[in-house]
N, C-alpha and C positions, 0 to 999 in steps of 0.2 A: 329215375332208375326204371328201365324195360322189363318187361315180364316175358323172359327165355321164351317160353311157350308159345308166342305171338310168330318168332321167327323160325318157321318151319324148316327152312335149311339150315339152320344150326343145330335146332334141337334133333335132327338126325346125322347129326357129322359133328359131335364133338367127344371128347372125353376129358377125364381130368388130369392134367398135369402131375399131379401127385402120384398118381395111379403110376407113373412110367418112371421105371428103375432108371432106364438109358437116358432120358432125358430129364430126369429130377434134378441132377447136381449142375446141369448148364446153367439155371437161371436160378436168380434169390425169391425166395416167398413162392413156391413150388404151389402150394396151397390158392395162391390167388388168380391161378389161371386156369384157364381151360383150353386143351388143344387141338388143332385138327390138322391130320396129316395129308400130303400130297400125293400119296400111293392110293389112299382109301376115301377121301374126303374134296368132292369138288371146290379148291380152295379158291377160285375166281369168281363162283357165284358168292361161297359164303363172304368173301371178302368185299363182292360189291354191295352185299346189302349190311354189312356192318357200316362201310363209309355212309351209306344213304341214312343210316340210323344214329350215325356220330358216335358210335362205339370203340372204344380204343380198343386195339390190337398192332401186333408187329409182326411182321414175316421173317424167317431165318433159314438159312441154309442148314440142310443135315449135315451134322459130322459124322454120321456113322452111315450115312448111305448117298446117293447122289440126289436124295427127295429134299422136299424142303416142309415148314409147316407156319401154322399161324400160333400165336398165343394170343389169346385172349381175356383179358382182364374181367374176372366173375364178378368186380365189385360193380359193375355196369347192369347187374341183371338180379331180378326177383326171381323165386320160385327155383332155385337150383337145388 
């Protein structure tokens, strides 16, 4: 497990999926995920860092807009 505070690009650019009413019903176990949105977060930089650190995430097209988002499994981290 990785301390999330050591991943600066992520600590500044995520929210809890459970806090977003528009997305919460799109995924099972929303309490298990962090979310980063393409319209307000630098997804390519975040994804690059997650890949380097071998952290589980998935990329999704947003059904509400033309944007996309990352779902990041928060079980990979401590200090959340």
